[in-house]
mmCIF file as gemmi writes it, N, C-alpha and C atoms, coordinates in Angstrom:
data_model
loop_
_atom_site.group_PDB
_atom_site.id
_atom_site.type_symbol
_atom_site.label_atom_id
_atom_site.label_alt_id
_atom_site.label_comp_id
_atom_site.label_asym_id
_atom_site.label_entity_id
_atom_site.label_seq_id
_atom_site.pdbx_PDB_ins_code
_atom_site.Cartn_x
_atom_site.Cartn_y
_atom_site.Cartn_z
_atom_site.occupancy
_atom_site.B_iso_or_equiv
_atom_site.pdbx_formal_charge
_atom_site.auth_seq_id
_atom_site.auth_asym_id
_atom_site.pdbx_PDB_model_num
ATOM 1 N N . MET Axp A 1 ? -39.903 23.598 14.691 1 0 ? 1 A 1
ATOM 2 C CA . MET Axp A 1 ? -38.799 23.471 15.611 1 0 ? 1 A 1
ATOM 3 C C . MET Axp A 1 ? -37.483 23.641 14.851 1 0 ? 1 A 1
ATOM 4 N N . VAL Axp A 2 ? -36.566 24.394 15.41 1 0 ? 2 A 1
ATOM 5 C CA . VAL Axp A 2 ? -35.261 24.611 14.809 1 0 ? 2 A 1
ATOM 6 C C . VAL Axp A 2 ? -34.256 23.707 15.512 1 0 ? 2 A 1
ATOM 7 N N . PHE Axp A 3 ? -33.526 22.934 14.715 1 0 ? 3 A 1
ATOM 8 C CA . PHE Axp A 3 ? -32.531 22.029 15.275 1 0 ? 3 A 1
ATOM 9 C C . PHE Axp A 3 ? -31.146 22.64 15.135 1 0 ? 3 A 1
ATOM 10 N N . THR Axp A 4 ? -30.32 22.446 16.148 1 0 ? 4 A 1
ATOM 11 C CA . THR Axp A 4 ? -28.961 22.963 16.123 1 0 ? 4 A 1
ATOM 12 C C . THR Axp A 4 ? -28.074 22.129 15.208 1 0 ? 4 A 1
ATOM 13 N N . TYR Axp A 5 ? -28.255 20.809 15.241 1 0 ? 5 A 1
ATOM 14 C CA . TYR Axp A 5 ? -27.388 19.89 14.496 1 0 ? 5 A 1
ATOM 15 C C . TYR Axp A 5 ? -28.171 19.207 13.386 1 0 ? 5 A 1
ATOM 16 N N . LYS Axp A 6 ? -27.607 19.238 12.185 1 0 ? 6 A 1
ATOM 17 C CA . LYS Axp A 6 ? -28.256 18.605 11.034 1 0 ? 6 A 1
ATOM 18 C C . LYS Axp A 6 ? -27.381 17.459 10.537 1 0 ? 6 A 1
ATOM 19 N N . LEU Axp A 7 ? -28.023 16.322 10.279 1 0 ? 7 A 1
ATOM 20 C CA . LEU Axp A 7 ? -27.306 15.144 9.808 1 0 ? 7 A 1
ATOM 21 C C . LEU Axp A 7 ? -26.562 15.465 8.515 1 0 ? 7 A 1
ATOM 22 N N . ALA Axp A 8 ? -25.282 15.142 8.472 1 0 ? 8 A 1
ATOM 23 C CA . ALA Axp A 8 ? -24.465 15.388 7.286 1 0 ? 8 A 1
ATOM 24 C C . ALA Axp A 8 ? -24.21 14.093 6.52 1 0 ? 8 A 1
ATOM 25 N N . GLU Axp A 9 ? -23.698 13.074 7.197 1 0 ? 9 A 1
ATOM 26 C CA . GLU Axp A 9 ? -23.419 11.8 6.532 1 0 ? 9 A 1
ATOM 27 C C . GLU Axp A 9 ? -23.043 10.744 7.562 1 0 ? 9 A 1
ATOM 28 N N . THR Axp A 10 ? -23.02 9.504 7.101 1 0 ? 10 A 1
ATOM 29 C CA . THR Axp A 10 ? -22.538 8.383 7.902 1 0 ? 10 A 1
ATOM 30 C C . THR Axp A 10 ? -21.316 7.821 7.203 1 0 ? 10 A 1
ATOM 31 N N . ASP Axp A 11 ? -20.258 7.602 7.961 1 0 ? 11 A 1
ATOM 32 C CA . ASP Axp A 11 ? -19.022 7.018 7.446 1 0 ? 11 A 1
ATOM 33 C C . ASP Axp A 11 ? -18.875 5.643 8.077 1 0 ? 11 A 1
ATOM 34 N N . ASN Axp A 12 ? -19.337 4.618 7.378 1 0 ? 12 A 1
ATOM 35 C CA . ASN Axp A 12 ? -19.332 3.264 7.918 1 0 ? 12 A 1
ATOM 36 C C . ASN Axp A 12 ? -17.912 2.75 8.127 1 0 ? 12 A 1
ATOM 37 N N . GLY Axp A 13 ? -16.983 3.116 7.264 1 0 ? 13 A 1
ATOM 38 C CA . GLY Axp A 13 ? -15.604 2.654 7.381 1 0 ? 13 A 1
ATOM 39 C C . GLY Axp A 13 ? -14.92 3.101 8.659 1 0 ? 13 A 1
ATOM 40 N N . ASN Axp A 14 ? -15.268 4.301 9.132 1 0 ? 14 A 1
ATOM 41 C CA . ASN Axp A 14 ? -14.677 4.83 10.361 1 0 ? 14 A 1
ATOM 42 C C . ASN Axp A 14 ? -15.65 4.833 11.53 1 0 ? 14 A 1
ATOM 43 N N . CYS Axp A 15 ? -16.825 4.225 11.346 1 0 ? 15 A 1
ATOM 44 C CA . CYS Axp A 15 ? -17.848 4.12 12.406 1 0 ? 15 A 1
ATOM 45 C C . CYS Axp A 15 ? -18.232 5.481 12.956 1 0 ? 15 A 1
ATOM 46 N N . ARG Axp A 16 ? -18.536 6.423 12.04 1 0 ? 16 A 1
ATOM 47 C CA . ARG Axp A 16 ? -18.879 7.787 12.446 1 0 ? 16 A 1
ATOM 48 C C . ARG Axp A 16 ? -20.199 8.226 11.831 1 0 ? 16 A 1
ATOM 49 N N . VAL Axp A 17 ? -20.916 9.044 12.598 1 0 ? 17 A 1
ATOM 50 C CA . VAL Axp A 17 ? -22.117 9.711 12.105 1 0 ? 17 A 1
ATOM 51 C C . VAL Axp A 17 ? -21.861 11.205 12.275 1 0 ? 17 A 1
ATOM 52 N N . TYR Axp A 18 ? -21.825 11.927 11.152 1 0 ? 18 A 1
ATOM 53 C CA . TYR Axp A 18 ? -21.48 13.351 11.156 1 0 ? 18 A 1
ATOM 54 C C . TYR Axp A 18 ? -22.716 14.237 11.195 1 0 ? 18 A 1
ATOM 55 N N . TYR Axp A 19 ? -22.585 15.339 11.929 1 0 ? 19 A 1
ATOM 56 C CA . TYR Axp A 19 ? -23.607 16.378 12.005 1 0 ? 19 A 1
ATOM 57 C C . TYR Axp A 19 ? -22.936 17.733 11.81 1 0 ? 19 A 1
ATOM 58 N N . ARG Axp A 20 ? -23.697 18.67 11.283 1 0 ? 20 A 1
ATOM 59 C CA . ARG Axp A 20 ? -23.218 20.049 11.134 1 0 ? 20 A 1
ATOM 60 C C . ARG Axp A 20 ? -24.061 20.974 12.002 1 0 ? 20 A 1
ATOM 61 N N . ALA Axp A 21 ? -23.374 21.921 12.596 1 0 ? 21 A 1
ATOM 62 C CA . ALA Axp A 21 ? -24.005 23.02 13.32 1 0 ? 21 A 1
ATOM 63 C C . ALA Axp A 21 ? -23.461 24.28 12.653 1 0 ? 21 A 1
ATOM 64 N N . GLY Axp A 22 ? -24.214 24.81 11.702 1 0 ? 22 A 1
ATOM 65 C CA . GLY Axp A 22 ? -23.688 25.902 10.893 1 0 ? 22 A 1
ATOM 66 C C . GLY Axp A 22 ? -22.538 25.364 10.06 1 0 ? 22 A 1
ATOM 67 N N . ARG Axp A 23 ? -21.372 25.961 10.2 1 0 ? 23 A 1
ATOM 68 C CA . ARG Axp A 23 ? -20.187 25.493 9.464 1 0 ? 23 A 1
ATOM 69 C C . ARG Axp A 23 ? -19.369 24.497 10.267 1 0 ? 23 A 1
ATOM 70 N N . LYS Axp A 24 ? -19.734 24.29 11.518 1 0 ? 24 A 1
ATOM 71 C CA . LYS Axp A 24 ? -18.961 23.41 12.396 1 0 ? 24 A 1
ATOM 72 C C . LYS Axp A 24 ? -19.366 21.953 12.195 1 0 ? 24 A 1
ATOM 73 N N . LEU Axp A 25 ? -18.374 21.098 12.093 1 0 ? 25 A 1
ATOM 74 C CA . LEU Axp A 25 ? -18.606 19.672 11.901 1 0 ? 25 A 1
ATOM 75 C C . LEU Axp A 25 ? -18.357 18.931 13.215 1 0 ? 25 A 1
ATOM 76 N N . ARG Axp A 26 ? -19.282 18.047 13.542 1 0 ? 26 A 1
ATOM 77 C CA . ARG Axp A 26 ? -19.186 17.206 14.737 1 0 ? 26 A 1
ATOM 78 C C . ARG Axp A 26 ? -19.472 15.776 14.32 1 0 ? 26 A 1
ATOM 79 N N . CYS Axp A 27 ? -19.061 14.822 15.142 1 0 ? 27 A 1
ATOM 80 C CA . CYS Axp A 27 ? -19.418 13.443 14.831 1 0 ? 27 A 1
ATOM 81 C C . CYS Axp A 27 ? -19.58 12.621 16.101 1 0 ? 27 A 1
ATOM 82 N N . PHE Axp A 28 ? -20.392 11.599 15.968 1 0 ? 28 A 1
ATOM 83 C CA . PHE Axp A 28 ? -20.459 10.541 16.953 1 0 ? 28 A 1
ATOM 84 C C . PHE Axp A 28 ? -19.614 9.413 16.383 1 0 ? 28 A 1
ATOM 85 N N . GLN Axp A 29 ? -18.676 8.932 17.152 1 0 ? 29 A 1
ATOM 86 C CA . GLN Axp A 29 ? -17.857 7.805 16.704 1 0 ? 29 A 1
ATOM 87 C C . GLN Axp A 29 ? -18.055 6.657 17.675 1 0 ? 29 A 1
ATOM 88 N N . GLU Axp A 30 ? -18.189 5.455 17.105 1 0 ? 30 A 1
ATOM 89 C CA . GLU Axp A 30 ? -18.365 4.278 17.949 1 0 ? 30 A 1
ATOM 90 C C . GLU Axp A 30 ? -17.046 3.992 18.654 1 0 ? 30 A 1
ATOM 91 N N . ASP Axp A 31 ? -17.06 4.144 19.975 1 0 ? 31 A 1
ATOM 92 C CA . ASP Axp A 31 ? -15.878 3.964 20.801 1 0 ? 31 A 1
ATOM 93 C C . ASP Axp A 31 ? -15.632 2.478 21.085 1 0 ? 31 A 1
ATOM 94 N N . ARG Axp A 32 ? -16.713 1.792 21.357 1 0 ? 32 A 1
ATOM 95 C CA . ARG Axp A 32 ? -16.721 0.336 21.523 1 0 ? 32 A 1
ATOM 96 C C . ARG Axp A 32 ? -18.128 -0.103 21.162 1 0 ? 32 A 1
ATOM 97 N N . PRO Axp A 33 ? -18.366 -1.374 20.934 1 0 ? 33 A 1
ATOM 98 C CA . PRO Axp A 33 ? -19.695 -1.802 20.481 1 0 ? 33 A 1
ATOM 99 C C . PRO Axp A 33 ? -20.826 -1.216 21.335 1 0 ? 33 A 1
ATOM 100 N N . GLY Axp A 34 ? -21.723 -0.514 20.652 1 0 ? 34 A 1
ATOM 101 C CA . GLY Axp A 34 ? -22.887 0.055 21.319 1 0 ? 34 A 1
ATOM 102 C C . GLY Axp A 34 ? -22.652 1.341 22.083 1 0 ? 34 A 1
ATOM 103 N N . GLN Axp A 35 ? -21.446 1.901 22.037 1 0 ? 35 A 1
ATOM 104 C CA . GLN Axp A 35 ? -21.123 3.134 22.758 1 0 ? 35 A 1
ATOM 105 C C . GLN Axp A 35 ? -20.557 4.166 21.792 1 0 ? 35 A 1
ATOM 106 N N . PHE Axp A 36 ? -21.195 5.324 21.722 1 0 ? 36 A 1
ATOM 107 C CA . PHE Axp A 36 ? -20.746 6.39 20.836 1 0 ? 36 A 1
ATOM 108 C C . PHE Axp A 36 ? -20.279 7.581 21.649 1 0 ? 36 A 1
ATOM 109 N N . VAL Axp A 37 ? -19.239 8.245 21.151 1 0 ? 37 A 1
ATOM 110 C CA . VAL Axp A 37 ? -18.649 9.418 21.778 1 0 ? 37 A 1
ATOM 111 C C . VAL Axp A 37 ? -18.782 10.575 20.792 1 0 ? 37 A 1
ATOM 112 N N . PHE Axp A 38 ? -19.067 11.771 21.305 1 0 ? 38 A 1
ATOM 113 C CA . PHE Axp A 38 ? -19.278 12.96 20.484 1 0 ? 38 A 1
ATOM 114 C C . PHE Axp A 38 ? -17.976 13.747 20.384 1 0 ? 38 A 1
ATOM 115 N N . TYR Axp A 39 ? -17.583 14.111 19.159 1 0 ? 39 A 1
ATOM 116 C CA . TYR Axp A 39 ? -16.33 14.813 18.915 1 0 ? 39 A 1
ATOM 117 C C . TYR Axp A 39 ? -16.536 16.087 18.112 1 0 ? 39 A 1
ATOM 118 N N . VAL Axp A 40 ? -15.659 17.054 18.361 1 0 ? 40 A 1
ATOM 119 C CA . VAL Axp A 40 ? -15.481 18.205 17.481 1 0 ? 40 A 1
ATOM 120 C C . VAL Axp A 40 ? -14.523 17.723 16.406 1 0 ? 40 A 1
ATOM 121 N N . CYS Axp A 41 ? -14.835 18.023 15.151 1 0 ? 41 A 1
ATOM 122 C CA . CYS Axp A 41 ? -14.017 17.538 14.035 1 0 ? 41 A 1
ATOM 123 C C . CYS Axp A 41 ? -13.296 18.673 13.332 1 0 ? 41 A 1
ATOM 124 N N . SER Axp A 42 ? -12.185 18.316 12.716 1 0 ? 42 A 1
ATOM 125 C CA . SER Axp A 42 ? -11.463 19.256 11.865 1 0 ? 42 A 1
ATOM 126 C C . SER Axp A 42 ? -12.274 19.452 10.582 1 0 ? 42 A 1
ATOM 127 N N . SER Axp A 43 ? -11.853 20.391 9.759 1 0 ? 43 A 1
ATOM 128 C CA . SER Axp A 43 ? -12.587 20.65 8.519 1 0 ? 43 A 1
ATOM 129 C C . SER Axp A 43 ? -12.553 19.469 7.558 1 0 ? 43 A 1
ATOM 130 N N . ASP Axp A 44 ? -11.572 18.579 7.724 1 0 ? 44 A 1
ATOM 131 C CA . ASP Axp A 44 ? -11.515 17.394 6.863 1 0 ? 44 A 1
ATOM 132 C C . ASP Axp A 44 ? -12.207 16.176 7.48 1 0 ? 44 A 1
ATOM 133 N N . GLY Axp A 45 ? -12.901 16.387 8.605 1 0 ? 45 A 1
ATOM 134 C CA . GLY Axp A 45 ? -13.728 15.333 9.177 1 0 ? 45 A 1
ATOM 135 C C . GLY Axp A 45 ? -13.07 14.44 10.206 1 0 ? 45 A 1
ATOM 136 N N . GLU Axp A 46 ? -11.85 14.758 10.605 1 0 ? 46 A 1
ATOM 137 C CA . GLU Axp A 46 ? -11.181 13.936 11.619 1 0 ? 46 A 1
ATOM 138 C C . GLU Axp A 46 ? -11.543 14.429 13.023 1 0 ? 46 A 1
ATOM 139 N N . PRO Axp A 47 ? -11.916 13.507 13.907 1 0 ? 47 A 1
ATOM 140 C CA . PRO Axp A 47 ? -12.213 13.905 15.286 1 0 ? 47 A 1
ATOM 141 C C . PRO Axp A 47 ? -10.974 14.538 15.931 1 0 ? 47 A 1
ATOM 142 N N . GLU Axp A 48 ? -11.174 15.682 16.576 1 0 ? 48 A 1
ATOM 143 C CA . GLU Axp A 48 ? -10.061 16.373 17.221 1 0 ? 48 A 1
ATOM 144 C C . GLU Axp A 48 ? -10.077 16.19 18.725 1 0 ? 48 A 1
ATOM 145 N N . TYR Axp A 49 ? -11.255 16.346 19.332 1 0 ? 49 A 1
ATOM 146 C CA . TYR Axp A 49 ? -11.341 16.145 20.776 1 0 ? 49 A 1
ATOM 147 C C . TYR Axp A 49 ? -12.789 15.859 21.16 1 0 ? 49 A 1
ATOM 148 N N . GLU Axp A 50 ? -12.919 15.122 22.238 1 0 ? 50 A 1
ATOM 149 C CA . GLU Axp A 50 ? -14.232 14.72 22.735 1 0 ? 50 A 1
ATOM 150 C C . GLU Axp A 50 ? -14.892 15.868 23.481 1 0 ? 50 A 1
ATOM 151 N N . VAL Axp A 51 ? -16.186 16.006 23.292 1 0 ? 51 A 1
ATOM 152 C CA . VAL Axp A 51 ? -16.99 16.969 24.039 1 0 ? 51 A 1
ATOM 153 C C . VAL Axp A 51 ? -18.258 16.266 24.503 1 0 ? 51 A 1
ATOM 154 N N . LYS Axp A 52 ? -18.897 16.84 25.498 1 0 ? 52 A 1
ATOM 155 C CA . LYS Axp A 52 ? -20.152 16.278 25.974 1 0 ? 52 A 1
ATOM 156 C C . LYS Axp A 52 ? -21.224 16.454 24.896 1 0 ? 52 A 1
ATOM 157 N N . SER Axp A 53 ? -21.968 15.395 24.667 1 0 ? 53 A 1
ATOM 158 C CA . SER Axp A 53 ? -23.034 15.455 23.665 1 0 ? 53 A 1
ATOM 159 C C . SER Axp A 53 ? -24.179 16.339 24.144 1 0 ? 53 A 1
ATOM 160 N N . PRO Axp A 54 ? -24.666 17.205 23.267 1 0 ? 54 A 1
ATOM 161 C CA . PRO Axp A 54 ? -25.866 17.965 23.6 1 0 ? 54 A 1
ATOM 162 C C . PRO Axp A 54 ? -27.059 17.017 23.683 1 0 ? 54 A 1
ATOM 163 N N . PRO Axp A 55 ? -28.186 17.471 24.221 1 0 ? 55 A 1
ATOM 164 C CA . PRO Axp A 55 ? -29.38 16.626 24.245 1 0 ? 55 A 1
ATOM 165 C C . PRO Axp A 55 ? -29.766 16.203 22.825 1 0 ? 55 A 1
ATOM 166 N N . LEU Axp A 56 ? -30.211 14.973 22.686 1 0 ? 56 A 1
ATOM 167 C CA . LEU Axp A 56 ? -30.527 14.446 21.359 1 0 ? 56 A 1
ATOM 168 C C . LEU Axp A 56 ? -31.653 15.206 20.673 1 0 ? 56 A 1
ATOM 169 N N . ASN Axp A 57 ? -32.469 15.953 21.427 1 0 ? 57 A 1
ATOM 170 C CA . ASN Axp A 57 ? -33.536 16.723 20.78 1 0 ? 57 A 1
ATOM 171 C C . ASN Axp A 57 ? -32.989 17.946 20.029 1 0 ? 57 A 1
ATOM 172 N N . GLU Axp A 58 ? -31.682 18.194 20.11 1 0 ? 58 A 1
ATOM 173 C CA . GLU Axp A 58 ? -31.06 19.263 19.335 1 0 ? 58 A 1
ATOM 174 C C . GLU Axp A 58 ? -30.615 18.786 17.956 1 0 ? 58 A 1
ATOM 175 N N . PHE Axp A 59 ? -30.756 17.483 17.691 1 0 ? 59 A 1
ATOM 176 C CA . PHE Axp A 59 ? -30.361 16.893 16.416 1 0 ? 59 A 1
ATOM 177 C C . PHE Axp A 59 ? -31.6 16.689 15.556 1 0 ? 59 A 1
ATOM 178 N N . ASP Axp A 60 ? -31.487 17.006 14.277 1 0 ? 60 A 1
ATOM 179 C CA . ASP Axp A 60 ? -32.668 16.939 13.416 1 0 ? 60 A 1
ATOM 180 C C . ASP Axp A 60 ? -33.168 15.517 13.217 1 0 ? 60 A 1
ATOM 181 N N . ARG Axp A 61 ? -32.266 14.55 13.105 1 0 ? 61 A 1
ATOM 182 C CA . ARG Axp A 61 ? -32.706 13.173 12.906 1 0 ? 61 A 1
ATOM 183 C C . ARG Axp A 61 ? -31.525 12.231 13.031 1 0 ? 61 A 1
ATOM 184 N N . ALA Axp A 62 ? -31.853 10.969 13.205 1 0 ? 62 A 1
ATOM 185 C CA . ALA Axp A 62 ? -30.85 9.912 13.186 1 0 ? 62 A 1
ATOM 186 C C . ALA Axp A 62 ? -30.706 9.429 11.751 1 0 ? 62 A 1
ATOM 187 N N . PRO Axp A 63 ? -29.595 8.762 11.427 1 0 ? 63 A 1
ATOM 188 C CA . PRO Axp A 63 ? -29.422 8.279 10.059 1 0 ? 63 A 1
ATOM 189 C C . PRO Axp A 63 ? -30.35 7.11 9.746 1 0 ? 63 A 1
ATOM 190 N N . ASN Axp A 64 ? -30.565 6.882 8.452 1 0 ? 64 A 1
ATOM 191 C CA . ASN Axp A 64 ? -31.319 5.705 8.017 1 0 ? 64 A 1
ATOM 192 C C . ASN Axp A 64 ? -30.485 4.462 8.31 1 0 ? 64 A 1
ATOM 193 N N . PRO Axp A 65 ? -31.128 3.344 8.617 1 0 ? 65 A 1
ATOM 194 C CA . PRO Axp A 65 ? -30.378 2.129 8.966 1 0 ? 65 A 1
ATOM 195 C C . PRO Axp A 65 ? -29.82 1.41 7.741 1 0 ? 65 A 1
ATOM 196 N N . GLU Axp A 66 ? -28.939 2.078 7.01 1 0 ? 66 A 1
ATOM 197 C CA . GLU Axp A 66 ? -28.425 1.538 5.763 1 0 ? 66 A 1
ATOM 198 C C . GLU Axp A 66 ? -27.119 0.767 5.904 1 0 ? 66 A 1
ATOM 199 N N . CYS Axp A 67 ? -26.435 0.902 7.037 1 0 ? 67 A 1
ATOM 200 C CA . CYS Axp A 67 ? -25.164 0.21 7.246 1 0 ? 67 A 1
ATOM 201 C C . CYS Axp A 67 ? -25.039 -0.145 8.73 1 0 ? 67 A 1
ATOM 202 N N . SER Axp A 68 ? -24.016 -0.9 9.063 1 0 ? 68 A 1
ATOM 203 C CA . SER Axp A 68 ? -23.861 -1.346 10.46 1 0 ? 68 A 1
ATOM 204 C C . SER Axp A 68 ? -23.648 -0.173 11.411 1 0 ? 68 A 1
ATOM 205 N N . THR Axp A 69 ? -22.91 0.851 10.997 1 0 ? 69 A 1
ATOM 206 C CA . THR Axp A 69 ? -22.712 2.02 11.861 1 0 ? 69 A 1
ATOM 207 C C . THR Axp A 69 ? -24.04 2.706 12.144 1 0 ? 69 A 1
ATOM 208 N N . SER Axp A 70 ? -24.849 2.898 11.114 1 0 ? 70 A 1
ATOM 209 C CA . SER Axp A 70 ? -26.162 3.52 11.293 1 0 ? 70 A 1
ATOM 210 C C . SER Axp A 70 ? -27.042 2.698 12.217 1 0 ? 70 A 1
ATOM 211 N N . ARG Axp A 71 ? -27.066 1.394 12.021 1 0 ? 71 A 1
ATOM 212 C CA . ARG Axp A 71 ? -27.906 0.529 12.865 1 0 ? 71 A 1
ATOM 213 C C . ARG Axp A 71 ? -27.438 0.556 14.315 1 0 ? 71 A 1
ATOM 214 N N . ASN Axp A 72 ? -26.121 0.481 14.541 1 0 ? 72 A 1
ATOM 215 C CA . ASN Axp A 72 ? -25.595 0.549 15.906 1 0 ? 72 A 1
ATOM 216 C C . ASN Axp A 72 ? -25.893 1.9 16.54 1 0 ? 72 A 1
ATOM 217 N N . PHE Axp A 73 ? -25.763 2.966 15.748 1 0 ? 73 A 1
ATOM 218 C CA . PHE Axp A 73 ? -26.045 4.303 16.26 1 0 ? 73 A 1
ATOM 219 C C . PHE Axp A 73 ? -27.523 4.442 16.627 1 0 ? 73 A 1
ATOM 220 N N . LEU Axp A 74 ? -28.402 3.917 15.787 1 0 ? 74 A 1
ATOM 221 C CA . LEU Axp A 74 ? -29.837 3.982 16.079 1 0 ? 74 A 1
ATOM 222 C C . LEU Axp A 74 ? -30.175 3.26 17.381 1 0 ? 74 A 1
ATOM 223 N N . GLU Axp A 75 ? -29.58 2.11 17.608 1 0 ? 75 A 1
ATOM 224 C CA . GLU Axp A 75 ? -29.794 1.392 18.875 1 0 ? 75 A 1
ATOM 225 C C . GLU Axp A 75 ? -29.331 2.246 20.047 1 0 ? 75 A 1
ATOM 226 N N . TRP Axp A 76 ? -28.136 2.85 19.918 1 0 ? 76 A 1
ATOM 227 C CA . TRP Axp A 76 ? -27.609 3.705 20.974 1 0 ? 76 A 1
ATOM 228 C C . TRP Axp A 76 ? -28.52 4.911 21.179 1 0 ? 76 A 1
ATOM 229 N N . TRP Axp A 77 ? -28.925 5.562 20.081 1 0 ? 77 A 1
ATOM 230 C CA . TRP Axp A 77 ? -29.797 6.745 20.107 1 0 ? 77 A 1
ATOM 231 C C . TRP Axp A 77 ? -31.086 6.437 20.872 1 0 ? 77 A 1
ATOM 232 N N . GLU Axp A 78 ? -31.706 5.326 20.536 1 0 ? 78 A 1
ATOM 233 C CA . GLU Axp A 78 ? -32.988 4.963 21.151 1 0 ? 78 A 1
ATOM 234 C C . GLU Axp A 78 ? -32.852 4.61 22.621 1 0 ? 78 A 1
ATOM 235 N N . SER Axp A 79 ? -31.665 4.264 23.061 1 0 ? 79 A 1
ATOM 236 C CA . SER Axp A 79 ? -31.458 3.927 24.476 1 0 ? 79 A 1
ATOM 237 C C . SER Axp A 79 ? -31.169 5.161 25.332 1 0 ? 79 A 1
ATOM 238 N N . HIS Axp A 80 ? -31.065 6.33 24.692 1 0 ? 80 A 1
ATOM 239 C CA . HIS Axp A 80 ? -30.762 7.572 25.445 1 0 ? 80 A 1
ATOM 240 C C . HIS Axp A 80 ? -31.907 8.524 25.465 1 0 ? 80 A 1
């Protein structure tokens, strides 16, 4: 199976989980506890504008539960 989005990194300080689609950077950012919003990011990783999240089966994997952002994201991921 070919995935469109590949996990790039988790930024616990900014509550973001980054994915790449080719050269394009996207992120899920925790908007409020337990709620993540999908953004198109600038080349330096800053969210520029919100877009509708593609189906989660287009993402290669969720992050490992190594920090609070990852754990919160995994809970959100599993609920969708």
